[in-house]
OpenMM code with the backbone's topology and positions (N, CA, C; nanometers):
from openmm import Vec3, app, unit

residues = "UNK UNK UNK UNK UNK UNK UNK UNK UNK UNK UNK UNK UNK UNK UNK UNK UNK UNK UNK UNK UNK UNK UNK UNK UNK UNK UNK UNK UNK UNK UNK UNK UNK UNK UNK UNK UNK UNK UNK UNK UNK UNK UNK UNK UNK UNK UNK UNK UNK UNK UNK UNK UNK UNK UNK UNK UNK UNK UNK UNK UNK UNK UNK UNK UNK".split()
positions = [
    Vec3(3.1063, 1.9571, 1.4489),
    Vec3(2.9813, 1.9029, 1.3965),
    Vec3(2.8535, 1.9134, 1.5633),
    Vec3(2.7305, 1.8750, 1.5403),
    Vec3(2.7002, 1.8893, 1.6141),
    Vec3(2.6080, 1.7100, 1.6501),
    Vec3(2.5606, 1.7027, 1.7896),
    Vec3(2.5989, 1.5638, 1.8317),
    Vec3(2.4607, 1.5443, 1.7200),
    Vec3(2.3816, 1.5859, 1.6906),
    Vec3(2.2747, 1.5434, 1.6727),
    Vec3(2.2778, 1.5031, 1.4974),
    Vec3(2.3270, 1.5777, 1.4551),
    Vec3(2.3928, 1.6044, 1.3687),
    Vec3(2.4751, 1.4872, 1.3369),
    Vec3(2.5954, 1.4009, 1.4035),
    Vec3(2.7035, 1.3408, 1.4119),
    Vec3(2.6042, 1.2678, 1.3826),
    Vec3(2.5107, 1.1817, 1.5207),
    Vec3(2.4013, 1.0551, 1.5398),
    Vec3(2.3515, 1.0045, 1.3640),
    Vec3(2.2874, 1.1555, 1.2938),
    Vec3(2.2163, 1.0750, 1.1756),
    Vec3(2.3216, 1.0303, 1.1022),
    Vec3(2.3970, 1.1471, 1.0382),
    Vec3(2.5260, 1.0450, 0.9710),
    Vec3(2.5103, 0.9343, 1.0225),
    Vec3(2.6064, 0.9168, 1.1242),
    Vec3(2.5869, 0.7826, 1.1555),
    Vec3(2.4493, 0.7084, 1.1248),
    Vec3(2.3778, 0.6915, 1.1776),
    Vec3(2.2681, 0.5765, 1.1220),
    Vec3(2.2068, 0.6161, 0.9608),
    Vec3(2.2178, 0.7023, 0.9368),
    Vec3(2.2989, 0.6889, 0.7695),
    Vec3(2.3540, 0.6174, 0.6993),
    Vec3(2.4907, 0.5933, 0.8055),
    Vec3(2.6334, 0.5175, 0.7258),
    Vec3(2.5894, 0.3753, 0.7863),
    Vec3(2.5053, 0.3693, 0.8366),
    Vec3(2.4543, 0.2144, 0.9263),
    Vec3(2.3572, 0.1235, 0.8157),
    Vec3(2.2635, 0.2715, 0.7727),
    Vec3(2.1580, 0.2027, 0.7115),
    Vec3(2.1936, 0.1695, 0.5793),
    Vec3(2.3499, 0.2511, 0.5399),
    Vec3(2.3516, 0.1997, 0.4088),
    Vec3(2.4223, 0.1024, 0.3699),
    Vec3(2.5776, 0.0260, 0.4647),
    Vec3(2.5819, -0.0984, 0.5033),
    Vec3(2.5075, -0.1930, 0.5211),
    Vec3(2.3750, -0.1218, 0.5891),
    Vec3(2.2839, -0.2954, 0.5750),
    Vec3(2.2452, -0.3432, 0.4543),
    Vec3(2.1941, -0.1935, 0.3308),
    Vec3(2.1368, -0.2480, 0.2130),
    Vec3(2.2458, -0.2669, 0.1684),
    Vec3(2.3616, -0.2014, 0.1439),
    Vec3(2.4528, -0.3128, 0.0615),
    Vec3(2.4827, -0.4635, 0.1183),
    Vec3(2.5455, -0.5165, 0.2272),
    Vec3(2.4698, -0.6296, 0.2693),
    Vec3(2.3951, -0.6937, 0.2229),
    Vec3(2.2672, -0.6403, 0.2537),
    Vec3(2.1549, -0.7129, 0.1939),
    Vec3(2.1601, -0.7459, 0.0539),
    Vec3(2.1936, -0.6367, -0.0564),
    Vec3(2.2449, -0.6636, -0.1731),
    Vec3(2.2926, -0.7188, -0.1924),
    Vec3(2.4052, -0.7681, -0.1931),
    Vec3(2.5120, -0.8400, -0.1809),
    Vec3(2.4334, -1.0026, -0.1612),
    Vec3(2.3741, -0.9830, -0.0857),
    Vec3(2.3269, -1.1131, 0.0046),
    Vec3(2.2865, -1.2092, -0.0981),
    Vec3(2.1882, -1.0814, -0.1241),
    Vec3(2.0834, -1.1339, -0.2184),
    Vec3(2.0746, -1.1242, -0.3502),
    Vec3(2.2080, -1.1013, -0.3786),
    Vec3(2.2598, -1.1192, -0.5475),
    Vec3(2.1939, -0.9958, -0.5659),
    Vec3(2.0998, -0.8268, -0.5413),
    Vec3(2.1039, -0.7328, -0.5954),
    Vec3(2.1088, -0.6301, -0.6183),
    Vec3(2.1942, -0.5702, -0.7435),
    Vec3(2.2958, -0.4740, -0.7201),
    Vec3(2.2143, -0.3509, -0.7730),
    Vec3(2.0791, -0.3202, -0.7139),
    Vec3(2.0175, -0.1830, -0.6874),
    Vec3(1.9838, -0.1413, -0.5786),
    Vec3(2.0186, -0.2194, -0.4746),
    Vec3(2.0371, -0.2773, -0.3390),
    Vec3(2.0830, -0.2181, -0.2735),
    Vec3(2.2458, -0.2798, -0.3339),
    Vec3(2.3752, -0.2858, -0.2669),
    Vec3(2.3937, -0.1544, -0.3350),
    Vec3(2.3251, -0.0967, -0.4835),
    Vec3(2.4095, -0.0241, -0.5362),
    Vec3(2.3654, 0.1837, -0.4455),
    Vec3(2.2332, 0.1523, -0.3998),
    Vec3(2.1513, 0.2014, -0.3108),
    Vec3(2.2013, 0.2598, -0.1370),
    Vec3(2.3100, 0.1121, -0.0994),
    Vec3(2.3354, 0.1057, 0.0276),
    Vec3(2.5019, 0.2173, -0.0064),
    Vec3(2.5254, 0.2358, -0.1148),
    Vec3(2.6630, 0.2867, -0.1412),
    Vec3(2.7096, 0.4416, -0.1190),
    Vec3(2.5337, 0.4057, -0.1809),
    Vec3(2.4639, 0.5946, -0.1865),
    Vec3(2.4391, 0.6074, -0.0972),
    Vec3(2.3618, 0.5638, 0.0219),
    Vec3(2.3898, 0.6339, 0.1638),
    Vec3(2.4599, 0.6430, 0.2261),
    Vec3(2.6174, 0.5110, 0.2082),
    Vec3(2.6731, 0.5534, 0.2577),
    Vec3(2.8207, 0.6959, 0.2274),
    Vec3(2.7673, 0.7298, 0.1100),
    Vec3(2.8387, 0.8373, 0.0679),
    Vec3(2.7345, 0.9320, 0.0621),
    Vec3(2.6432, 0.9412, 0.1222),
    Vec3(2.5509, 1.0766, 0.1300),
    Vec3(2.5811, 1.0699, 0.2896),
    Vec3(2.6586, 1.0023, 0.3574),
    Vec3(2.6063, 1.0040, 0.4838),
    Vec3(2.8005, 1.0908, 0.5619),
    Vec3(2.9189, 1.0505, 0.4271),
    Vec3(2.9902, 1.0881, 0.4599),
    Vec3(3.0158, 1.2523, 0.3966),
    Vec3(2.9467, 1.2414, 0.2988),
    Vec3(2.9749, 1.3948, 0.2383),
    Vec3(2.9953, 1.4840, 0.3203),
    Vec3(2.7974, 1.4763, 0.4082),
    Vec3(2.7234, 1.5955, 0.4363),
    Vec3(2.8742, 1.5775, 0.6274),
    Vec3(2.8885, 1.4490, 0.6952),
    Vec3(3.0218, 1.4572, 0.7313),
    Vec3(3.1070, 1.6078, 0.7317),
    Vec3(3.1942, 1.5594, 0.6612),
    Vec3(3.2540, 1.6460, 0.5941),
    Vec3(3.2233, 1.7414, 0.5407),
    Vec3(3.1073, 1.7515, 0.4802),
    Vec3(3.0463, 1.9652, 0.4909),
    Vec3(3.0481, 2.0048, 0.6684),
    Vec3(3.0089, 1.9054, 0.7471),
    Vec3(2.9479, 1.9581, 0.8461),
    Vec3(3.1260, 2.0353, 0.8750),
    Vec3(3.1888, 1.9190, 0.8271),
    Vec3(3.3114, 1.9079, 0.9230),
    Vec3(3.4136, 1.9949, 0.9273),
    Vec3(3.3706, 2.0996, 0.7644),
    Vec3(3.4518, 2.2163, 0.6953),
    Vec3(3.3733, 2.3508, 0.7349),
    Vec3(3.2509, 2.2905, 0.7984),
    Vec3(3.1971, 2.4241, 0.7952),
    Vec3(3.2507, 2.4744, 0.9487),
    Vec3(3.2260, 2.3836, 1.0739),
    Vec3(3.3120, 2.3973, 1.1230),
    Vec3(3.4698, 2.4556, 1.1989),
    Vec3(3.5136, 2.3875, 1.0569),
    Vec3(3.6428, 2.4556, 1.0831),
    Vec3(3.6415, 2.6060, 1.0531),
    Vec3(3.5740, 2.6524, 0.9077),
    Vec3(3.5623, 2.7733, 0.8575),
    Vec3(3.5176, 2.8694, 1.0223),
    Vec3(3.4134, 2.8332, 1.0426),
    Vec3(3.3093, 2.8891, 1.1719),
    Vec3(3.4509, 2.8806, 1.2931),
    Vec3(3.5251, 2.8100, 1.3025),
    Vec3(3.5873, 2.8055, 1.4334),
    Vec3(3.5546, 2.7437, 1.5786),
    Vec3(3.4605, 2.6473, 1.5234),
    Vec3(3.3613, 2.5467, 1.6324),
    Vec3(3.4382, 2.4093, 1.6091),
    Vec3(3.5649, 2.3731, 1.5804),
    Vec3(3.5803, 2.2862, 1.5308),
    Vec3(3.6659, 2.2421, 1.7095),
    Vec3(3.5948, 2.2308, 1.8563),
    Vec3(3.5973, 2.1870, 1.9939),
    Vec3(3.6026, 2.0693, 1.9368),
    Vec3(3.5243, 1.9578, 1.8706),
    Vec3(3.5130, 1.8107, 1.8766),
    Vec3(3.6258, 1.8293, 1.8252),
    Vec3(3.7368, 1.6857, 1.8886),
    Vec3(3.7942, 1.6158, 1.8658),
    Vec3(3.8071, 1.5671, 1.7417),
    Vec3(3.9149, 1.5314, 1.5974),
    Vec3(3.9431, 1.4959, 1.4909),
    Vec3(3.9467, 1.3663, 1.5342),
    Vec3(3.8537, 1.2842, 1.4281),
    Vec3(3.8874, 1.1650, 1.4855),
    Vec3(3.9245, 1.0396, 1.4061),
    Vec3(3.9734, 1.1446, 1.2310),
    Vec3(4.0491, 1.1054, 1.1689),
    Vec3(4.1535, 1.0774, 1.1855),
] * unit.nanometer
topology = app.Topology()
chain = topology.addChain("A")
for resn in residues:
    res = topology.addResidue(resn, chain)
    for name in ("N", "CA", "C"):
        topology.addAtom(name, app.Element.getBySymbol(name[0]), res)
């Protein structure tokens, strides 16, 4: 995965975690759901990028699972 994609996905995941926590504190279910959706989107993009790297043989980055 390209470093810039990795950084973007990490930022989206952190943003989602922050939204989910804020929604939890303020009892805002919509904000919590948005946070979970942001996190899921980041994880999905990461998975697709990892799969693409494996298919193209560009899996030089160590597997952190």
